[in-house]
N, C-alpha and C positions, 0 to 999 in steps of 0.2 A: 509518506504513508497513504492508505487509503482510508476515509471514514465514513460511516452510512451516513446519507442523505435522505432524511425522511418527507414525504409528501402525503397529501391526501390525495387520493385517487376517487374521480367520479365513478358513481356505479357503470359497468362496462368498459370502461378505460383501460384496466388494468391491462387486457390482452393487447392494446395497441402502442404498449410501451415497451419495447423491445428491452435489452440489459439490466430489466427490475424483477424485482421478487415481493411478494407482500407475505406481512407475518400473518399467521393463520387467524381466521376471523375478523380481520380488521382489514381495513381500505388502506392502510400505512406503506406507502410502498418503499422498499430498500432499493436504492440504484447500486448494480454491483459491479464491482472492477471487472474490465476486461482481460484475456490473456495478454496484449500488451500492456496493459497497466501493471500488472502483476508482474510480468517479465521486466520491464523497466524499474519498479520498486526493487525487485531482486538483485540489478544489475548494480543499481546506484548503494546499494547495502551492501555489496560485496565490493566496491571500489573504496568506500569510507574504510573496511574493514582492512584491505590492502593498504591503505594510506596510513591506518594507524599503528600497523602491522611495521610498517616501513620506518615510522616515527619512534617506535617503540625499539627497534635494531640500533636507530641513529641515537638515542639516548642512551642506551647500554653502551654501546661503542664510545661514546665521547666519557660516559662515567669511566669506564676503564682505563682511558688515557690520564685520567687525573691522578 
């Protein structure tokens, strides 16, 4: 998952850094995740969810056999 990375920007550099945003009234930059980053995170979470679902089905199946 993505966390925010904060940096100090020198005056006038904010516009030169694509994919960043600033906190209002400060020079603190936040590096924003790209669409690809978000899509990859969503896919990873979905794969984990499916894996856990399969494990859960297997556990219930085994518990029913005993």
